C-alpha positions in Angstrom: 124.3 124.5 146.6 125.1 126.0 143.2 121.9 127.4 141.5 121.7 126.7 137.8 119.9 128.5 135.1 120.7 126.9 131.8 120.2 129.2 128.8 121.9 129.0 125.4 125.5 127.7 125.6 128.0 130.4 126.5 131.0 131.0 124.4 133.3 128.0 124.3 136.3 128.4 126.6 139.5 129.4 124.9 141.4 126.2 124.3 144.7 128.1 124.6 144.0 129.1 128.2 144.7 126.4 130.7 141.7 125.7 132.9 141.9 126.5 136.6 143.1 123.5 138.5 140.3 121.8 140.4 137.5 123.2 138.1 135.1 121.2 135.9 137.1 122.4 132.9 140.2 120.9 134.5 138.3 117.7 135.1 137.5 117.5 131.4 141.1 118.1 130.4 142.3 115.4 132.8 139.8 112.9 131.5 140.6 113.5 127.9 144.3 113.0 128.6 143.7 109.6 130.3 144.1 106.2 128.7 140.5 105.5 129.5 139.4 108.2 127.1 142.2 107.8 124.5 141.5 104.0 124.1 137.9 104.7 123.1 137.0 104.5 119.4 137.3 107.8 117.5 133.6 108.3 117.1 133.0 107.7 120.8 135.7 110.2 121.8 134.1 112.8 119.6 130.7 112.1 121.1 132.0 112.2 124.7 134.0 115.4 124.1 131.0 117.1 122.7 128.8 116.0 125.7 131.4 117.2 128.2 131.9 120.6 126.6 128.1 121.1 126.1 127.7 120.7 129.9 130.7 122.8 130.6 129.5 125.7 128.4 126.1 126.1 130.0 125.6 129.3 132.0 124.8 129.8 135.6 122.4 132.5 136.8 125.3 134.8 137.5 126.7 134.4 134.0 129.5 132.0 134.8 130.1 128.8 132.8 129.4 125.5 134.6 132.9 124.5 133.5 134.4 127.3 135.6 133.0 125.9 138.9 135.3 124.4 141.5 134.6 120.7 141.8 134.1 121.2 145.5 131.0 123.3 144.8 129.3 120.8 142.4 126.9 118.8 144.6 124.4 116.0 143.8 121.7 118.6 143.8 123.6 120.6 141.2 123.9 117.5 139.0 120.2 116.9 139.4 119.5 120.5 138.3 121.6 120.3 135.2 120.1 117.0 134.2 116.6 118.5 134.6 117.6 121.4 132.3 119.3 119.2 129.7 116.5 116.8 129.2 114.2 119.6 127.9 114.8 121.1 124.5 114.2 124.8 123.9 110.9 123.9 122.2 109.7 122.0 125.3 110.1 118.5 123.9 112.1 115.9 125.8 115.5 114.6 125.0 115.9 112.0 127.8 118.5 109.8 126.0 120.9 112.7 125.3 120.5 114.1 128.9 121.2 110.7 130.4 124.3 110.2 128.2 125.5 113.6 129.4 125.2 112.5 133.1 126.8 109.1 132.4 129.8 110.7 130.7 130.2 113.3 133.5 130.1 110.4 136.0 132.8 108.5 134.1 135.0 111.6 133.7 134.8 112.3 137.4 135.6 108.8 138.4 138.6 108.6 136.1 140.0 111.9 137.4 139.2 110.8 140.9 141.4 107.8 140.6 144.3 109.8 139.2 144.0 112.8 141.4 142.6 111.4 144.6 144.1 114.0 146.8 142.6 116.9 144.8 139.2 115.5 144.0 136.1 115.5 146.3 135.3 112.0 147.6 131.7 112.1 146.4 130.9 111.9 142.7 127.8 114.1 142.3 126.9 112.4 139.0 126.8 108.9 140.5 123.6 107.1 141.7 121.3 109.7 140.1 118.6 107.1 139.6 118.3 107.9 135.9 116.6 105.3 133.8 115.9 105.3 130.1 114.2 102.7 127.9 115.5 103.2 124.4 113.1 102.8 121.5 113.9 99.5 119.8 115.5 99.7 116.4 113.0 98.5 113.8 114.4 95.6 111.7 114.5 96.3 108.0 112.7 93.7 106.0 114.1 91.9 103.0 111.4 93.6 100.8 112.5 97.0 102.1 116.1 96.2 101.4 115.3 95.3 97.8 113.3 98.6 97.4 116.1 100.6 98.9 118.8 99.1 96.8 116.8 99.5 93.6 116.3 103.2 94.4 119.9 103.7 95.3 120.9 102.3 91.9 118.3 104.4 90.1 119.7 107.6 91.8 123.3 106.6 90.9 124.3 105.7 94.5 125.3 102.1 93.7 127.8 102.1 96.6 125.1 102.9 99.2 122.9 100.0 97.9 125.9 97.7 98.2 126.6 99.0 101.8 122.9 98.3 102.7 123.3 94.7 101.4 126.5 94.2 103.3 124.8 95.3 106.5 121.8 93.0 105.9 123.5 89.9 104.6 126.9 89.9 106.4 125.7 91.8 109.5 128.5 94.3 109.5 128.2 97.7 111.2 128.1 100.9 109.3 131.5 102.2 110.5 133.2 99.0 109.5 131.6 98.9 106.1 132.6 102.5 105.3 136.0 102.6 106.9 137.5 99.1 107.1 136.0 96.6 104.6 138.5 96.4 101.8 138.8 94.3 98.6 141.5 92.3 100.3 138.7 90.9 102.6 136.6 89.6 99.7 137.8 86.4 98.2 141.3 86.9 99.7 144.2 85.2 97.8 144.7 82.6 100.5 141.0 81.7 100.7 139.0 82.7 97.7 135.9 80.9 98.9 135.3 83.3 101.9 134.8 86.9 102.9 136.5 88.2 106.0 134.1 90.4 108.0 135.7 92.4 110.8 133.7 93.6 113.8 135.7 96.4 115.4 133.4 96.7 118.3 134.0 93.1 119.5 137.4 92.7 117.8 136.1 89.6 116.0 137.2 88.6 112.5 134.6 86.2 111.0 135.5 84.1 107.9 132.1 83.7 106.2 132.0 80.9 103.5 130.7 82.1 100.1 129.9 78.6 98.8 128.4 75.4 100.3 130.2 72.1 100.4 128.6 71.1 97.1 129.8 74.3 95.5 126.4 76.1 95.4 126.5 79.9 96.3 125.4 80.8 99.8 125.1 84.5 99.1 124.2 84.7 95.4 122.8 88.3 95.6 125.8 89.7 97.5 128.5 88.0 95.5 126.9 88.9 92.1 126.8 92.5 93.3 130.4 92.6 94.4 131.7 90.7 91.4 130.3 93.4 89.2 131.3 96.4 91.3 133.9 98.8 90.0 137.0 98.9 92.2 137.6 102.5 92.8 140.0 102.2 95.7 141.2 99.9 98.4 137.8 100.0 100.2 134.8 98.2 98.8 132.5 101.2 99.5 133.7 104.3 97.8 131.7 107.3 96.7 130.2 106.9 93.2 131.3 110.2 91.8 134.9 111.7 91.9 135.5 114.5 94.2 135.2 117.9 92.5 138.5 119.2 93.9 140.7 116.1 94.1 139.3 114.5 90.9 139.4 111.1 92.5 137.0 108.7 94.3 136.9 109.1 98.1 135.5 107.1 100.9 132.1 108.2 102.3 132.1 110.5 105.3 129.5 109.5 107.9 127.4 112.7 107.8 127.2 112.8 104.0 126.4 109.1 103.9 123.6 109.4 106.5 122.0 112.3 104.5 122.1 110.3 101.2 120.6 107.2 103.0 117.7 109.4 104.2 117.2 110.8 100.6 117.2 107.3 99.1 114.8 106.0 101.8 112.4 108.9 101.2 112.5 108.4 97.4 111.8 104.7 97.9 108.8 105.5 100.0 110.2 103.7 103.0 109.1 104.5 106.5 111.3 107.3 108.0 111.7 105.3 111.2 113.9 102.8 109.2 117.5 103.5 110.0 120.7 102.1 108.4 121.4 100.1 111.6 118.0 98.5 111.2 119.5 96.5 108.3 121.8 94.6 110.6 118.8 94.0 112.9 116.8 92.8 109.9 119.5 90.3 108.9 119.7 88.9 112.4 115.9 88.7 112.6 115.9 86.9 109.2 118.3 84.4 110.7 116.1 83.9 113.8 113.0 83.4 111.5 115.0 80.8 109.6 115.3 78.9 113.0 119.0 79.4 113.3 120.4 78.5 116.7 122.0 81.1 119.0 125.4 79.5 118.2 124.7 79.8 114.4 123.6 83.4 114.7 126.7 84.3 116.8 128.9 82.6 114.2 127.6 84.8 111.5 127.1 88.1 113.4 130.3 88.2 115.6 128.3 88.6 118.8 130.0 87.0 121.8 127.0 86.3 123.9 123.5 85.0 123.4 122.1 88.1 125.2 123.4 90.3 122.4 121.8 88.0 119.8 118.4 88.6 121.5 119.0 92.4 121.2 119.5 92.2 117.4 117.3 89.2 116.4 113.9 90.7 117.2 111.0 88.5 118.1 108.8 88.3 115.0 105.3 87.0 114.1 107.0 84.2 112.1 108.8 83.0 115.2 105.6 83.0 117.2 103.8 81.0 114.4 106.7 78.5 114.4 106.6 78.2 118.1 102.9 77.8 118.2 103.0 75.2 115.5 105.7 73.2 117.3 103.6 73.3 120.5 100.5 72.2 118.6 102.4 69.3 117.0 103.7 68.3 120.4 100.2 68.1 121.8 98.9 66.2 118.8 101.8 63.7 119.2 100.7 63.0 122.8 97.2 62.0 121.5 98.5 59.5 119.0 
């Protein structure tokens, strides 16, 4: 069995040098050239590629890279060892989720290559059936009060677009990547249907037409529509940076990393708990819907979720829901006594 001693990552393999056929590096190359990889969203591809190359670039005791190993020498025991090393940070703290993801991606890459090169691949996938389990920390839903504080601080700091993005996530339940990269002015009050907004959920490939007014003409999303109706249109996307780029002298879309850092700065300035994440806004909007006693069907109609099980994931159980449930049970008991 290959003995591992994982230190700091070794130098990344030269991308101009073809990996040895039948090595772990070759496996990575085969997987990344497959439709199963290329059909993934761009962000997922970047994440998976980083995971695979991080595993490949760890050193063995003899100084070789893990990626240089022949696949025939990688046993389940070796996979267990690399997982044990990956789940501990250099400072001794644990990173279970990251380590588990590494093993899952290695398992997937191995399986894809195995189907394509069955005669050259070992029959046993050493990354399969590792018995790894991980219970993720639930995302804390952002409350409406926290949303208001966040938006007010974003406006005060000159980051109006980030405040608008937060409202879009909370009210119309759109994911960050869709808000920053896909939501255009053509989706808001489109010419063929000025009474709606079209919210696209790339993850589920659902396009949701959300009405902006009720049947009596009253606004259904007064805060959101007032915000958008008074927002400067700086490009085709609704969410554009609030200051022109110093080099291009024009307004550009937000890049994910820069956006995340500005969200953290605004959150800190607003005195909001650091555990509050941008994705928590979508959870908060779904939870607000559950507190308002929306049915699963109504929640799915607004959020773009395909199944009730996903609604449960986002619409967190709250104290208000428990009060409502307890009240209904009390009322039912009292009705029996009448």
